[in-house]
C-alpha positions in Angstrom: 12.1 31.0 1.7 15.4 28.7 1.7 18.2 30.7 3.3 20.5 28.6 1.2 21.2 29.6 -1.8 23.0 27.4 -4.6 22.6 24.1 -2.0 19.4 21.8 -3.0 18.4 19.7 0.0 18.6 16.0 -1.1 14.5 16.4 -1.0 14.6 19.3 -3.4 16.8 17.8 -5.2 14.6 14.4 -5.7 11.5 16.8 -6.2 13.0 18.5 -8.9 14.9 16.5 -10.8 18.2 16.7 -12.6 18.6 20.2 -14.6 18.9 18.4 -17.7 15.7 16.1 -17.0 13.1 17.5 -14.8 11.2 15.2 -13.1 7.8 13.9 -14.8 6.1 13.7 -11.2 6.8 17.4 -10.0 5.8 18.9 -13.6 2.7 16.5 -13.6 1.7 17.8 -10.2 2.9 21.5 -10.6 0.1 24.1 -10.2 -1.0 25.8 -13.3 -2.9 28.6 -11.3 0.1 31.0 -10.9 1.2 29.8 -7.4 3.8 27.2 -9.0 6.6 29.8 -7.8 5.5 28.5 -3.8 6.9 25.3 -5.0 10.4 26.8 -4.1 9.3 27.5 -0.5 10.2 25.5 2.7 7.0 25.2 3.2 6.2 23.0 -0.1 8.7 20.7 1.3 7.0 20.0 5.0 5.7 17.0 5.4 2.8 18.3 7.6 1.5 20.8 4.6 1.6 18.0 2.4 -0.2 15.8 3.9 -3.0 18.4 4.9 -3.1 19.6 1.1 -3.0 16.1 -0.3 -5.9 14.7 2.0 -7.6 18.3 1.3 -7.8 17.3 -2.4 -8.5 14.0 -2.6 -11.9 14.8 -0.1 -12.5 17.5 -1.6 -12.5 15.4 -5.0 -14.1 12.6 -3.7 -17.3 14.5 -1.9 -18.0 16.1 -5.3 -18.4 12.6 -6.7 -20.2 11.1 -3.8 -22.7 14.1 -4.5 -25.4 12.4 -6.6 -25.5 9.8 -3.7 -26.1 12.6 -1.0 -22.9 11.5 0.8 -19.6 12.4 2.3 -16.6 10.8 3.0 -17.0 10.9 6.7 -20.6 9.1 6.4 -18.9 6.6 3.9 -16.4 5.8 6.8 -19.0 5.2 9.2 -21.0 3.2 6.8 -18.1 1.4 5.3 -17.3 0.1 8.9 -20.7 -0.7 9.2 -20.8 -2.9 5.8 -17.9 -4.7 7.0 -19.0 -7.2 9.1 -17.0 -6.2 12.3 -19.6 -4.7 14.4 -18.3 -1.5 15.7 -19.5 0.0 18.7 -20.0 4.3 18.5 -17.1 4.4 20.6 -14.5 2.2 18.4 -15.8 4.2 15.1 -14.8 7.1 17.3 -11.3 5.9 17.7 -10.6 4.7 14.6 -11.8 7.4 12.6 -10.0 9.9 14.9 -13.4 11.9 15.6 -14.9 13.0 19.3 -18.4 11.1 20.3 -20.9 14.0 19.1 -19.3 13.4 15.9 -20.1 10.0 15.7 -23.5 10.2 17.0 -24.2 12.9 14.3 -22.8 10.8 11.6 -24.9 7.8 12.6 -27.8 9.5 13.5 -27.7 10.9 9.4 -27.1 7.7 8.4 -29.9 6.0 10.4 -32.4 8.4 9.2 -32.0 7.4 5.8 -32.1 4.0 6.6 -28.5 3.2 6.1 -27.7 1.8 9.2 -29.4 1.0 12.5 -28.0 0.2 16.3 -27.8 -3.0 17.9 -27.1 -3.8 21.5 -23.6 -5.0 21.8 -23.6 -8.7 22.5 -19.9 -7.9 23.9 -21.2 -5.1 26.7 -25.2 -4.4 26.4 -24.7 -0.7 27.8 -22.7 0.0 24.1 -24.4 0.1 20.6 -23.1 -1.4 17.6 -23.2 0.0 14.3 -25.1 -2.3 11.5 -25.7 -1.9 7.9 -29.2 -2.8 6.6 -29.5 -4.0 3.3 -30.2 -0.6 2.0 -27.1 0.6 3.5 -25.2 -2.3 2.0 -26.5 -1.1 -1.7 -25.3 2.7 -1.0 -21.8 1.1 0.2 -21.5 -0.8 -2.8 -22.1 2.3 -5.1 -19.9 4.6 -3.0 -17.4 2.4 -3.0 -16.9 2.3 -7.0 -17.3 5.9 -6.8 -14.2 6.3 -4.3 -11.9 3.9 -6.0 -12.4 6.0 -9.0 -11.7 9.3 -7.3 -8.9 7.5 -5.4 -7.4 6.5 -9.0 -8.3 10.2 -10.0 -6.2 11.8 -7.1 -3.4 9.4 -7.6 -3.0 9.4 -11.4 0.5 10.6 -11.2 1.5 7.7 -8.9 2.9 3.9 -10.4 1.1 1.3 -9.1 4.1 0.2 -7.2 4.1 4.0 -5.8 0.9 3.5 -5.2 1.2 0.6 -2.8 4.4 2.4 -1.7 2.1 5.3 -0.2 -0.6 3.2 1.5 2.2 1.5 3.3 4.1 4.4 4.3 0.5 5.9 5.4 -0.5 2.8 7.6 2.9 3.0 9.4 2.3 7.2 10.0 -1.4 6.8 10.8 -1.4 3.0 13.1 
């Protein structure tokens, strides 16, 4: 709970809109399960909390949409980079996806058993393996990409095209 009484922070004022005209973005995204009262908490303005909640909601929706392909977002991430033509090594996958090596091995093993990817010797370092999508993996990637594009549209439906572009730009600045 905020310790100030009648003084709204600039962030809270912008999020709430003016008293006469409530913000359409705030009202469109308010929960309808009785938890909307927590939107006035200090936690609701914490970037880490908001980023985590947005990530969780987006990934949860995307995973549900991918169920028909027996795929999850993490598996898609590996498949997407394997299908990119960039020939990522397992180490590079781990670094870019912020996953530890054992997680990458499990994801690649799963995709390899499905016939979606294969490990090849890395011409840059013969001790290393690159991950390459198979023809079947390329097809699976194309199907999943369409599903995830639709899922992203659903998740970001309260944002204008300009806001979506701005969000991507800001997230890139934070993530890399």
